[in-house]
N, C-alpha and C positions, 0 to 999 in steps of 0.2 A: 888284568883289571876286571873286577867283578861288578858290572853295572847293576846286577840284581840286588846289591846291597842298598841301592838308593832308589826310593820311590820317586818317580818324576813329579816335578812341581810346576804348575802353571800359575803365576801370580800376576794379577791385573793391577797395574799402577794407573789410576785414573787421573793423576795429576790434579790441576785445578779445574776440574770438570764435574758436572752433575750437582744440582741442588739436592737437598735431602729427599724431596719427593721424586725427582728424577732417578736418584740412587735406588730408592725403593722399587721403582718400576723395573730398572735393569736387573736388580738382584732377584726379583720375583721370577724373571725369565730364566736366569742362570740356575736358580734353585729348582725350578720345575724340571729342568733337563739334567742337572748334575748334582742335585742335593743329596743323592745317595752314592755318589762316586767314591769308589774305594781303591781303584787301581792307580789313579792319579791324585796327588794332593792338589787341591785348588784353593787359592787365596784371592780375596778381593781387597783392594786397598783404596777405599774412597777417601775424600777429604775429611778433615776432622769433624766438620759440621754434620756429616752423615753417619759417623761411626755408631752412634747410639742406636739410630733407627735400623741401620743395616745389621748391627749385632743382634738385635731382637729377632730379626727375620731369619738369621742363620741358626738360631737355637734349634737343636734337634737334628741338624743336618751334618754332613761331613765337611762342609765348606768352612774355611778358616777366615778370620778377619785380621787384616793387616792395616797398619798406619803408614803414612808416607814419610814421617820424620818424627823426631822427639828431641827434647833437651837432654843434655848430659847432667843437668842439675836435678836434684830431688825436689826442691821447692824453693820459693823465695821471690825476691824482687826481680823477676825476669819477664817483663811485659811481653805478651804475645806468645810465650812459650808454653809447651805442653809436656808434662812429666811422664815418666814410665808408669807411676802409680795411677795417674789419671787414665792412661790407656788400659791398664790392667782391669780397672773397675768397669770398663766398657766391653770387657771380654775380648780385647785385642790380644792376639798371641804372637804376631810377627810385626816387624817394623823395618821399613826400608831406610838405610842409612848411607850417607856418602854418595847419593845419586849425583850424577855429573851436573845436573842443574843446580843442586845445592852447592857444589864445589865452584862452578863457574859464575853463576848469577849472584850467589850470596857469600862467596869467598870462604866457604868452609875449608879449613885445613885438616890435614891428616890427624893432628893432635886432637882437634875438636871432635872429629868423627870417631876416633879411638875412645874418647871419653864417653861418647854416646853408646858405643858398642858394649863397653864394660857396664854402663848403667843399665842397658837393656838386659844383659845376661844376669845381672844381680837381681833384676825384677822378674826373672823367668820369662822374658820376652825373647823371641828368636830373631836375631838381626839378619837382614838381607843386606850384606855389605857390598856396595857397588864399587867396581874398579874399572878403569878404562882410559884409553889414550885419545888425544885429539888428532885431527888429520895432520897437523904440523908435526906432532910427535911421531906418528906412524911413518910419514914421509922421510923423517930424519933417522928412521931405523931404531927408534927408542921405545917401541911398544913394550917389549918384555922388561926393560929397565923401569919404565913408568909403572906398569902393572905390578911388578914385583915390589917396588917401593911402597905403593899404595896398600898392597896386601899386608906386607910386613908391619907397616906403621899402624894400619887399621886394627890389626889383631894383637898389638903389643899388650902383654899382660894377660892374655887369654890362655887359660890352661887347657891341656889336652882333653880333660873331661868335659869342659865347656864347649870345646871347639866343634863337637858333633852337633851342637844346637845352632851353629852358624850356617847360613847359606851365603854363597858368594855369587854375585851377578857380574858377569863380564859384559860391559857395555862400551863398545867402541863409540866414542862421543860423536864421531863423524857420521855414524849410521843411525843416530837417534832423531826421529822425526824428519829425516831427510829423504827417506825412501831408499837410501843406499843401504846395502847389506854387505857385511864382510862375506867373502866366499866361504863355503863350508870348510875348506881346508884352512883358511885364515882363522876362522872361529875355533876349530878343533885344536889348532896349534897353540893358541893362547889358553884354551881350557886345559890342555895337557900340561902346559907350563905352570898354570896355577895349581894344578893337583900336585905336581912335583914340588912346588914351593911349600904347599901345605904339608907334604910329607917331611920336608926338612924341618918345619916348625913343630909338627905334632906327631910324626911317625906315619908310616905307610898305612897301618891298619886304620888309623883315624881318618887320614886323608881319603881313603877309599869310601868312607861313609859320608863325607861332606858333599852336598849337592852344589853343583856349579851351573848357574843358569846363563843363557844367552840373552842379552838385553839390547839388541840392536835391530829394531824393525823386524821382529819375527812376525810372519803373517801365515795364513793358511797355505799360501802358495809355496813357501819355502820351509815350512815347519818340519815336514817329514824328513827331509834330507838332513836338516840340522840336528833333529832329535835322534837320528840314527847313529850319530857320532859317539864314540866310546866315552867321551868326557863331558858331553852336553846333556844335562839332566833335567832340562826344562827351559822355561822362558820367563823373563820379567817383561811383561807385555804392556805397551803404552797404548798407541792408537787403536789397535785391534781389540783392546779390552773395553772400549766404550760402547760397543754394541754386542748383544748376546750372541748373534750368529757367528761372527768371526772368532770370538773368544771361545765359544763351545767347540768350534772346529779345531782350535788349537788343543783343547783338552782331549778331543777325539784323536788327534794326531799323536799326542803323548801316550795315550792308551795303547795305540797300535805300535808305538816304539820305533 
């Protein structure tokens, strides 16, 4: 397994936090410290309302702009939705899709998420596709079954050439915002399984290039151990992304590998 093929990625998912002015203040801090970062790919995903202002701030830096969701539809009578084209015009390059909160709180099914993945790719947006099991599913021994099913369904219709543009985020639902963290061995086991499934779908050469992030309460205290694992290529960061200090510490941990 050649981890050198994959530049580590630290992506901050701010969720429904930060007004536009607060977003600007946070990004200014991140930009000052990591605006020229080249060893680690760094993405910030503010709420829709802050994308425009944050995007302007990121111009001329190595930092990338991500969105937290998007519609699978191109345009039309879909009140409250945001399309891929709208995101592209704001210089968004990545988009989080299928986050567990979208699945559990808003009832998004694999078919809906797959439509969004295909729409993102057709608009040259890089999807960060989230997969993961609930505590009940883990305790029932269904982790790999659930993750495998979400992965296969989410990537239906994606070709091998497109697959390299996709990032997978494994987020054990029971570890999001709870302070619980999968053990390093548990996390690596699922990441290795995901890479094996990607190899079945797209071939080993492509699977070796796809980044798989850990998305379950990664913090500066546990990041180094997690990021040292052969199949963990970075983190989809929630709580620790809302302050510059902890977020930059995670970027530093990824840099050290």
